[in-house]
C-alpha positions as CSV (number, residue, x, y, z in Angstrom):
1,M,-43.7,7.8,-46.5
2,C,-42.7,11.3,-48.2
3,T,-42.8,11.1,-51.9
4,V,-44.9,8.6,-54.3
5,V,-43.9,9.4,-57.9
6,V,-46.7,7.4,-60.8
7,R,-46.1,7.7,-64.8
8,W,-50.0,5.6,-65.7
9,Q,-52.1,4.8,-68.3
10,A,-55.1,2.3,-67.9
11,G,-54.3,-1.0,-69.4
12,Q,-50.3,0.0,-69.0
13,P,-47.9,-1.5,-66.1
14,A,-47.7,1.6,-63.6
15,Q,-43.9,2.8,-63.1
16,I,-43.7,4.3,-60.1
17,L,-40.5,5.9,-57.6
18,A,-41.8,5.6,-53.3
19,L,-39.7,7.8,-51.6
20,R,-39.9,7.2,-47.6
21,D,-39.4,9.3,-45.1
22,E,-39.0,8.5,-41.4
23,S,-37.8,8.1,-38.0
24,T,-33.7,6.3,-38.4
25,A,-35.1,4.3,-35.4
26,R,-37.8,3.5,-36.8
27,A,-37.9,-0.4,-37.0
28,F,-38.5,-2.3,-40.4
29,D,-38.0,-5.7,-42.5
30,D,-38.0,-5.1,-46.6
31,P,-40.6,-5.7,-49.3
32,G,-41.8,-8.9,-48.9
33,R,-44.8,-11.3,-48.1
34,W,-45.4,-11.1,-44.2
35,W,-49.0,-10.7,-43.8
36,P,-50.5,-14.1,-43.8
37,E,-54.8,-12.5,-44.2
38,F,-53.2,-10.7,-47.2
39,P,-51.3,-13.3,-48.9
40,D,-51.1,-12.1,-52.5
41,L,-49.5,-9.0,-51.2
42,V,-46.2,-8.0,-50.9
43,G,-44.6,-4.4,-49.2
44,G,-42.5,-3.5,-46.7
45,R,-43.4,-4.3,-43.3
46,D,-43.0,-1.3,-40.2
47,R,-42.1,-3.7,-37.4
48,G,-43.9,-1.3,-34.6
49,A,-47.0,-1.1,-35.7
50,G,-47.6,-4.0,-38.4
51,G,-48.5,-1.9,-41.4
52,T,-46.4,-0.5,-44.5
53,W,-46.3,2.3,-46.8
54,C,-46.5,0.3,-50.0
55,A,-48.5,-2.3,-51.4
56,N,-48.8,-4.8,-54.7
57,N,-51.3,-6.5,-55.0
58,V,-48.6,-9.6,-57.2
59,A,-52.6,-10.8,-58.9
60,T,-53.9,-7.9,-60.0
61,G,-50.9,-5.4,-60.3
62,V,-52.4,-2.8,-58.2
63,T,-50.3,-0.8,-55.5
64,A,-51.4,1.3,-53.1
65,M,-49.2,4.1,-50.8
66,V,-50.1,5.7,-47.8
67,L,-48.2,9.1,-46.9
68,N,-48.4,10.6,-43.6
69,R,-50.0,14.6,-43.8
70,A,-49.0,17.4,-41.5
71,P,-52.7,19.0,-40.6
72,K,-52.7,16.1,-37.8
73,R,-49.8,14.8,-36.5
74,V,-50.7,11.9,-34.5
75,A,-53.8,9.9,-34.2
76,D,-56.5,9.7,-31.2
77,A,-56.1,6.8,-28.8
78,G,-58.0,3.4,-30.6
79,A,-57.7,4.6,-34.0
80,P,-55.7,2.8,-37.0
81,S,-52.6,2.7,-37.4
82,R,-52.1,5.2,-41.6
83,G,-50.0,1.5,-41.6
84,V,-52.6,-0.5,-42.0
85,L,-54.5,1.6,-45.2
86,P,-52.2,0.1,-48.7
87,L,-53.0,-3.5,-47.2
88,L,-56.3,-2.6,-47.3
89,A,-57.1,-0.6,-50.6
90,A,-54.7,-3.2,-52.6
91,R,-56.5,-5.8,-51.2
92,H,-60.2,-3.8,-51.5
93,E,-58.9,-1.3,-54.0
94,D,-61.8,2.1,-54.1
95,G,-63.7,-0.4,-52.0
96,W,-61.4,-0.2,-48.9
97,T,-63.4,3.1,-47.1
98,A,-65.9,0.2,-46.7
99,H,-63.2,-1.9,-44.5
100,L,-61.8,1.1,-42.5
101,D,-63.2,4.3,-40.2
102,V,-61.0,6.8,-40.8
103,T,-62.3,8.9,-37.5
104,G,-59.4,9.5,-35.5
105,M,-56.4,8.6,-37.6
106,A,-53.6,11.5,-38.1
107,S,-53.5,12.5,-41.4
108,F,-52.1,10.6,-44.7
109,A,-52.4,10.9,-48.6
110,L,-53.5,7.6,-50.3
111,V,-51.9,6.7,-53.9
112,L,-53.8,4.3,-55.3
113,A,-52.8,2.8,-59.4
114,T,-55.0,-0.5,-60.6
115,P,-54.5,-1.3,-64.6
116,M,-57.7,1.1,-65.0
117,R,-58.1,3.8,-62.1
118,L,-55.0,6.3,-60.3
119,T,-56.8,7.5,-57.8
120,T,-56.2,9.3,-54.5
121,W,-57.5,10.5,-51.3
122,E,-56.3,12.9,-48.7
123,Y,-57.7,13.0,-45.0
124,D,-56.9,15.7,-43.2
125,G,-58.1,14.5,-40.4
126,A,-62.4,15.2,-40.5
127,R,-62.7,15.1,-44.0
128,L,-62.1,12.6,-46.6
129,T,-62.1,13.6,-50.3
130,S,-61.0,11.4,-53.6
131,T,-59.6,12.5,-57.0
132,E,-59.1,10.4,-60.2
133,L,-56.2,10.9,-61.8
134,S,-56.0,10.9,-65.4
135,A,-53.3,9.2,-67.2
136,G,-49.4,10.7,-67.7
137,T,-46.4,11.3,-64.3
138,H,-47.7,12.3,-61.3
139,M,-46.1,13.4,-58.0
140,V,-47.4,13.1,-54.3
141,T,-45.4,14.1,-51.6
142,S,-46.2,14.5,-47.5
143,G,-46.5,18.5,-47.8
144,G,-48.3,18.8,-51.0
145,A,-47.9,22.0,-53.2
146,E,-46.4,23.6,-50.6
147,D,-42.6,21.7,-49.6
148,G,-41.3,23.0,-54.1
149,K,-41.5,19.4,-55.3
150,T,-43.6,18.9,-57.8
151,E,-42.2,22.2,-59.4
152,R,-38.6,21.0,-59.0
153,Y,-38.7,17.7,-60.7
154,L,-42.3,16.1,-61.0
155,D,-41.1,18.1,-65.3
156,R,-37.4,16.0,-65.2
157,F,-39.4,12.5,-63.5
158,A,-41.6,13.2,-67.1
159,A,-39.4,13.6,-69.8
160,A,-36.4,10.2,-67.8
161,E,-36.9,7.0,-69.1
162,F,-38.2,4.4,-66.1
163,P,-36.4,2.5,-64.5
164,G,-33.1,3.5,-65.0
165,G,-33.5,8.0,-65.4
166,W,-35.8,7.9,-62.3
167,R,-33.1,6.1,-60.6
168,A,-29.7,8.4,-62.1
169,M,-32.3,10.9,-60.5
170,V,-32.4,9.5,-57.1
171,E,-28.7,9.1,-56.9
172,A,-27.7,12.4,-58.2
173,E,-29.2,13.9,-54.5
174,T,-27.1,14.5,-51.6
175,P,-29.6,13.8,-48.3
176,R,-29.5,17.5,-46.6
177,D,-32.2,18.9,-44.5
178,D,-34.1,20.7,-47.7
179,P,-38.0,19.9,-47.6
180,A,-38.2,20.4,-51.6
181,G,-35.3,18.0,-51.7
182,L,-36.2,13.9,-53.2
183,V,-34.2,12.4,-49.9
184,I,-33.6,14.2,-47.0
185,R,-32.1,14.6,-43.9
186,H,-32.7,16.8,-40.4
187,E,-31.0,16.1,-37.4
188,A,-32.5,18.0,-34.1
189,E,-30.7,16.3,-31.2
190,S,-31.2,12.7,-31.0
191,F,-33.4,13.1,-33.7
192,V,-33.0,11.4,-37.5
193,Y,-35.5,11.8,-39.6
194,A,-34.6,10.8,-43.7
195,T,-35.7,9.7,-46.3
196,V,-35.0,5.3,-44.8
197,F,-36.0,2.9,-48.4
198,G,-36.9,3.6,-52.0
199,Q,-39.0,1.7,-54.4
200,L,-38.5,1.7,-58.0
201,I,-42.0,-0.4,-59.1
202,D,-42.9,-2.2,-61.9
203,A,-46.2,-3.8,-61.9
204,E,-48.6,-5.3,-64.3
205,P,-51.5,-8.6,-63.0
206,G,-49.4,-11.8,-62.0
207,R,-45.5,-9.3,-62.2
208,L,-44.7,-7.4,-60.2
209,R,-40.9,-6.3,-60.0
210,V,-39.6,-3.9,-56.7
211,D,-36.1,-1.5,-56.8
212,Y,-35.2,-0.9,-53.8
213,S,-33.2,0.8,-50.8
214,R,-32.2,1.7,-47.8
215,T,-29.9,3.9,-49.1
216,P,-31.2,4.7,-52.5
217,W,-29.0,7.8,-53.3
218,L,-26.6,5.5,-53.6
219,G,-25.1,4.2,-56.5
220,G,-25.0,0.0,-56.1
221,S,-26.9,0.4,-53.5
222,W,-29.8,-1.5,-55.5
223,S,-31.6,-5.1,-54.6
224,R,-34.1,-6.3,-56.9
225,R,-37.5,-8.5,-56.5
226,E,-39.2,-9.7,-58.9
227,E,-42.8,-11.7,-58.4
């Protein structure tokens, strides 16, 4: 996943946009209850590694999302896939670190939105740090502040209505080879890296609504799942 926008206030439903950028050859499934060991979790499933980029806990109203980061692109042999992170965080919340040793993993940013806390963790391949975020609208991206997305878009998301205004901002984009774009497409010979999925999430304990699309820049392409 490459871009996450979260509008959060303690005790209020979290409002989230999650855009996933990935190789177009990597197969995945739309949001569902794919994991018998986590029966309350809903998320899209990566068919290769079996994990997810975004997991919602319907019972608790918790959402967890992982974004790849650049410092360490390839995990050590035998290290866990980053796709397990949203599953563990959505299940165990800020206690997820007791259930996973991140040593050797590829670098990541993990975003956890609960009814009472909004937290990010960043792992650069050597050190794991966490930050508590305040109420408001926040943007987290794979490239960090250097990619220019926050400067270009955050104020617009903060002022826009959810979900219609946020969806309209995505639909106003055209996929292009621009690291500061919301939806991207980078081609290198036979390899294509692009925005492959978008989700608009409205979650609170016992209720989940997810609007999603494999082509989120196209109006009329969105489907809805409600729990």
